[in-house]
Each structure stands twice: as C-alpha cells, then as structure tokens.
N, C-alpha and C positions, 0 to 999 in steps of 0.2 A: 504494500500500500504506500502511497506517496507520503512524503514527509510533510505532515500538516503544519508543523511548527514553521518550516521554511515558507509555506504558502501564506500563512497569515502574517508572518513577520515582514514579508515582502510588501504587504499593504502599507506599512509605515513609510516605505521609500517612495511609493507612487502617488500618495494622496495629500502630502502636506503642501499647501499653496498659501503662503503668507504674503500679502501685498498691502501696501498703504492705500487707504481709501480717502479720496479727497472730498472734503465737505466745504460748504460755503462758510466763510469766516464770520459772517455777521448776518443778522436779520434786520431788515430795514422796514420797521413799522412806522406808519404816520397816523397820528390820532389828532383830530381837531380838538382844540382846547381854547379856553378863554383865559388869557393871562397866565401867570406863572403856575397857578393851581392846576390848570388844564394840562400843562406840560408835565407836571409832577405826577398826575394821575396816569398819564399815558406811559410814563417810565415804569411805574409800578405794574401796570397792566402788561407791559412787554415782559417784565421780569417774571411775572406769574405764568405767562404763556410759555416762556422758555423753560421754566422749571417743570411745568406740567408735561410739555412735549418731551423733555429729556427723560423724565420718569417713565412715560409711556414707551419710549424707544427702548430703554433698558429692560423693562418688563417684557416687552414683545420679543426682544432678542432671546431671553432665557426661555420664554414660552415656546418659541420656534425650535430652540435647541432640544428641549424636552420632547416635543413632538417628533423631532428627527430621530432621537434615540429610540423612541417607541417604535417608529416605522422600521428602523434597522433591526431591532430585536424581533419583531413579528416576522419580518422577511427572512431572517436567519432561521427561525423556527420552521417556517413554511418550507424553505429550501431543504432543511435537514430531513423533514418528514416526507418530502416528495422525491422519490428516487430518481425520476427522470430529470428533474430540475437540478438535483445535486450532482448527478453524473455529468450533465451538460456543463455545469459550472467548473467541475474538476478538469474536464477535457479541454476547456477553453479559458483556463484561469488567467493566462497572460493577456488574452483579449479583454477580459473583464477589467484587469488592472489598467490597460491602455484606455478603455472607455471611461473608467473612473477619473483618470488624469484629465482626459479631454473635457469631461463634464465639469470638473472643478474649474478648469481654465475658462470654459464658456460662462459659468456662473459668475466668476470674478469679473469677466469682461462686461457682462450685463449689469452688474452692480455698479461698475465704474461709469456706465452709460445711464445709470439711474433708472434701469428697467427692472423694478422689483418683482413684477409678476413672472417674467421669463426666468429671472434668477431664482425665484422661489420654486418654479417647476423643475429647473435643472438641479437644484439642491435636493428636492424630493427624489428625483431620479437617482442622484448620487447615493442617497441614503438606502434606497432599495437595492442598488447594485452592491453597495458596501455590505448590506445585510447578507446578500447571497455569498460573497466571498468570505465573510466572517463565520459562516455556518460551520466551517471546518474545525473551529476551536471546540465544538461540542464533541467531536470525535477524538480530539487530541487530549482534552482535559475532562476531569470529572465535573459534572454539572454543579455539585455543591461548591467546588473550588471556584468555578467561574462566577457563581453568585456572590460568594464571600469577597472575592477580589474586586468585583465590580462595585460592591458596596464600599469597600476600602477606597477605591479610586474616586468614587463619588464624594466621600467624606473629605479626602485630601483636596479634591477639586473645589469643594464648597469652602473649605478653610482658606485656600489661596485666593478664591474669588472675593471673599470678605476682606482679606488683607489688601488685595489690589484695589478694592472699592473704597476702603477707609483710610489707607495710609496717606500721609501727607508727603511722603518721599516720592520724587519723580523717578519712575522706573524706566524711563526711555533708554538710558544708557545700558541698564541691565537687560532690557528687552533686546537691544541690538546685539549684546554679547550672546544671549540665548539663541538668537537666530543664527549667528555665525557658528555657534556650537552645533546647532541642528544640521546645518549644511555639512560641516565636517563629519558629524556622526553618520549622516546618510552616505557620504562618499566612502568612509571607512567600511560601513556595512556592505555597500555594493562591492567593493574590492574583496572583502572577506568572503562574500557569497560566490564570487566568480573565480577567485585565485587562491586565497589562503585557506578558506574553509575551516577556520579555527573556532571551536565551540567556546573556548575561553574568551576570545576577542569578541565574539557575538554576545556573550553574557555581559562583558564590560560595557558594550554599547547599550545594552538594556538598562544598566544602572545609570549610565550617563543620560539616557533618554528620559528616565524618570525625573532627574534633576532639571532637564531642559523643559519638559512639559509642565512641571510644577511651576517653574519660573515664568513660562509663557502664559500660563493661566492668570497669574497675578497681573502680568503686563497687559494682556489683552483686555481684562476687565477694567483696568485703569484707563486704557485707551478707549474702551466703550464709553466710560463715564465722561471723558474729555470730549469726545466727538458728539455725544448725545446733547451736550450743552450748546453745541454749535449747529444742531440739526434744524432744518426747516420743515415745514409741512410737505415740501416737494421731495425731500430726500430721506425723510425719517424711516420709511419702509425699507428702502434700500440699505440704510445703515443697519437696521434690525436684522435683515437677512444676512448681511456680511458678517456681523459679529456673532450671530447664531452659528454660522458655518465655522468660524474660527474657534469658538468655544467648544463646539461639537468635536472638532478635530483634536483639540487639546485633551478632552476627556477620553475619547476613544483611544488615542495613542498612549495616554497615561495608563489606561486600563490594560492595553496589550503588553506594554512593557512590564507592568507589575505581574501580569499573568505569566509571562515568560520567565520571570524570576521566581515567583512563589507558587505558581499553579501546580496542582497535583495531576501528573500525567496518567493517562489510562494504560500506558504501556509499561 
C-alpha cells in the first residue's frame, strides 16, 4: 500500500499561498452638518461605522474558516467511505495537488481583484479537494489520535489567535521571519523527498513547521485586525474570504505537523 504519510505531508508543500492583500487606506465619508457640532457628530458616526465594519469583517473571517473546516472534514469522511472516490483520489493524487495549487492561486487573484463571490466559490472548491486528499490520514493514523491532535491544534491555534489579536507588539517583522522560514522549510522538505529521503530530517521539518505555523497564526490574526480597521463596504467581503483562507491554512498545516509528530500510526 502507498505511503500515506508521504501523501498527506506533500499537501503542506503544495497549498501554502501567503500574499499581501491591498486595502484602501482610508474611508472618505461626508456628512452634512451645521457648525462645529455637525462636524463632530459626523466624526463620531464615521468612527462607529469603522468599528462596526471591522468587527463584522473579523467575525465573518472566522465564521468562513469554521465552515471551511467542516466542509473539509465531511468531504474527507465521504471520500474515505466511498471506495471509488478514494481509489480515484489515490490514483490521481498528484493531479489533485496541482489542482489545489491552481485553485488557491485563482482564489488569491480574485481576492486581489475584489471579487469575493468567485473567490469564495474557489475557496469552497479548494476545501472539498483538500478534504479528498486528507482522507488518507484516516488510514495512516488511529481515529482517536486524529481527534485528540486536532483538538490540540485547535487549542494552540485559539491561544495564538488571542495573542495576535490582543498584543500591542507589532508582529510584522516576526511574520516576515516566519514566512522566510516557511519557504526554507518547504525547499528542504522537497529536496529531502526527492534526494535525501531522511526520516530524521523530515521529522525536524515537522517540528520547525509547528513553530512556523504557530507564529503565522498570531501574525495573520494581527494582520486581520489591522486590515479590518481599514476595510470599506466595497472590500470587506473580500478581506473576510482572504483571511479565512489564511487562517484555515494555518490551522490545517499546524494540525498535520502535530499529527506527524505525535499521531499514533495504525501500522
């Protein structure tokens, strides 16, 4: 039988697409007022609108992320219980990875073009395809171990998300380091898979991966907070989809790395 650990670990290399999302720097509201009191009221109204829109954007991002995780989990279960689907996925696993990569690129492009609807559809397609490829972990690991480690990953994710949202420290430089570490990790993992084939090096990359995605979670949540305060009614939905996709990838990859380190294998 194929090495399922290699199959699902390859997912980490093919699906991480981090890109900067441009937002409008300001919102230009104009409110008619009489005298200085009218201008003051308009300023308060503008501030309230910004805060409300930012809160809605953040909430929508996490809601979309949770829905995406449910879609992935349901798809993985359906694929695992449908022999024809599972066989087709195994026989064309590289094609699935290529499609996943293309869908992420397409979704990112649509987000930059502020087309939230198409981006959302592509993100949903990605979650379905990702669920199909992730179905192999149920053959490689015990179901109880998968559940426990997902809960652990979710708790770590939540802690770092709270940290990223509440910290006063600017994590921009830290996020840049984490992104460079991610690129280096993926390059080493690729060379190891093609040339060295060292299980020790692969495990080392998993440990580094945990640190990278823990850091990226805090960085991405802080970035979501900053960009949501600059959101407009015209780009708020695109922002929500973009950050939902980033946070989804952070949690999925954190889960996969922890599973590779601590998961109880069926073999």
